[in-house]
N, C-alpha and C positions, 0 to 999 in steps of 0.2 A: 536443711543444703547439702547437698553430695559429698561436701569435702569433712564432714561427720562421720561418710560412710570407714573413708581409708583413717581418720583419727580411728572410728575404734576396730579398725582391723592392727593397725599399729600398736594399741594397747591389751589387746588381743594373745598379740604376738612378745610382748613386753612382759604379761602375765601368765603365757607356758614357759618363760626363761626362769623368771623368777620361780616357779612351780617346780622345774627342772634342776637348778641352783640352790633350794631348800637345802640348809643346815653346807652351807658350801660357800667360802669365799670365792670373789669374782674377781680375778685381777689381769688386768689389761696393758701393755706398753706402749707406751706415750713415743711414737715419732710425727714429724712434720716435713710437708713436702711444699714447695717454692711455687707452685704451681696448680690449676686444677686441670689444663687442658694442653696441648703443646701443638704451636702453628707453624707448618712447613711450606713451602714458596718455591718457586724456583729461583730465586734471588735467596733465601735464605732455608739452607738444605741444612743445619742443624743445629738444635739448642739446647740448654743444659736446663736440667733440672735440680734444685736441691731437696738434698733427705736431711735432717735432723731430727739428734735423740734426745726426745725432753723428758726423758725420765732417767730414773737412778740407773741402769744397771745396763749393761754391755748389751746389744740388740745386733742381730747377724740377718743378711736381709740375701734373698733372691731375684734376679731381675728377668723375667720372659715377656716378648712379646705375639701379640695374635692382629692377625686379619680380622676387623670387625663388621658384621651387617647384622641390621635386627627385621623382625618377623612383622606382621602388622599385627600381634599385637603388643610390641616392645621389648621382646625377647632378646638376648643377644644370640649371634652365630657367629664364636670365631673358629678361625682353621691357622694353621700354621705357617707363617710365613716368612721371608727373608728380604722384604720390602725395606726394614729398618732394622737398623743397625746401634748398638747400645755400649756401652763401656764406664763402669763393669758389670760382669753380669754377676758377679756376688762380691760381697762387704760386710765389715763389721762395723756399727759406731760404739764407740766411748759413751759414758753419759755427757749430753752437752755435744758433743761431738757432731759435725756434719760433715759431705762427702756431693760432691756434683757427679750426676750422671751427664755423659753426654749422649744425645741422640740424634739421629741422624739418617735420610732421605738415602736409600742403595738400590732407587727404582726411579723411572721417570713419571713425572705430570701427567697427568692426562686430561682428557676435557670435563670429566666430570671431578670433583674430588672425591681423593682415599682417603680412607677411615682405618684406623689402629687400633687396641688399646694395649697398653704398658701395666705389666704388673709386678709391683714390687710388695713382695713375699715375707715377711716376716718368720724365720727359721727357728728350730726348737734351738737354744741356749747349749753352748756345749761345755759347761760347767758340773751340765749330768743332774739326774735329778729329779724331783716332779714337784718340787715345792714343800711347803708345809704340808702335811695332811690334810685333807678334806677343803684341798681350796683347786678351783678352774682355772688352766693359763689360759688367757685370749689368745692370740695370734691373727693380730692383719693382715689383709689382703688389701691392697689399695689398689684400682684400678684406673687411669689415668688415657682417656683420650688423646691421637695424636689423628691432626687430619692433616693430609698433604695435598694444599690448596691446588686448584687448576689458574690457570695465566689468566683465563678470563672469566671472575665468578661474577655469579646471577643467581641472588635467593629471589624464591618467588613460592607459593604457596596459594592451595585453596580448599577452600571443607567442598563436601558430594555427598553424595546416596544418604544423604538425611531422610528417616524413616523413624515413626512409630508404629509399632507391631509388638503386640501381646504386655503393650503396658514398659517399654525401651525405648528410649530413643538411643534411635546408630545413627553413625556418621564417620565420616574420612576426613582426616584430615593427609594431604597429599604436597609431598615437596615435587611442587615442578620446576623448581630451577635446578644447578648443578654444585650447588653447596649447602651445605648442614643448616638447620636453622635449629634453635633452642624456642618451643612452643614455654614462656612464661606464662602464659596463664591461658585458661580457654573459659571464657563466659557465655553463658548461655541464657538466653531468654526467650520464654513462652508467651504470645498473648493468647485472649481471647476474641472474639465473636466483632465484639466492638473496639480492638485495638487495645483494649489492656491489656495492664500487664497480670500475665497468673503464676509465670514460675521465673525464680532467677534462683542461678547456680555458677559458681565458679570454682574448675578443676584445674586443680597442676599440671601442667605437661612436662614434655622430655624432648630429647633430640628426636628429628625426624630428619636423616639424613639423606643426601641427593636421590634422588627419582624413589623413595621411597615413602609407604602409607603406611599412616598407624591409624586403625581402626576402634574407638568408642564406644561405650555400650553402658546407657548409663537408666537404671531402675527409676521409673517417674510416680511420685508421688498421686495415691489410688485414688483422692478428690479433685485431683489438677487435670491429670491427661483426659477427661472427658472435654473439659474448657478450652483446649490447645487447639486452635486454627491456626498459627503462624509459628514459625521456629526461627531462633537470630542464631547464630554462631560468629564466634566473633573466636580468631585466634591471635594474643599478641607476642610478635617475636621481635628481639630488641632492633632488630632495624625497620621495621612496620608493624600492620595490623592487616589481617584480610578478614571479612567477613563474608559470611552465605547467608541471605535468609528464604524462607521456604515456605510459601501456604502448600498445605497441607488438606487435600479435599475428601480425606479420610481418614480415621485414626483409631486405632484397633489398641483398647484397653481391656483390663485385665477384666474378668465377672466381677 
């Protein structure tokens, strides 16, 4: 399954961190936020995000915001912006204490959704010292998406550019609407010459911003690739699902 490859990459990263931290104690401060994203609209131009210190130490924070875009590989592109205002930019929390951040739009809405990222970053302690010998302190930087919605929202998407070349299935998930969507899952089904199912896979998706495109490149099992005659790709989003089914006149597999 395709998901196994992602898990293997995750385990490799965990193993690398464990190797780097051998002989050291890893400590991470803990804080929580009340929202996973912020939606601003022409009527609701500001919102509150609550930050709570769930650790047993005083924590210091710095807040920044950037305009957010993504390339076809899903990599973030962040640029400085004054479209979003927030308060406070710096604050500290005692153990168990919480603080509200006020976030608001300082720009007008457009015909398409505007997107930003608010970063809440933990700062080094002012108490001095680096902790017990051999201890590695991990400070957290949390990014929260901010969406400035247009007056009229339209959610739409499609799958295109489906191809198999050199044993790889490639396709594009395109956002043809004017607001973002979150691809909750992407299901890939391959059929043989008689219509029998010869391949099934499920991918985890992510945000595709308004007007944006996300490219996918999947390596196919060597024993399944030559059998494929048709591929169906279904993208599930919270509002609906859209599917593309493509007959493959030729399939290029690895020798």
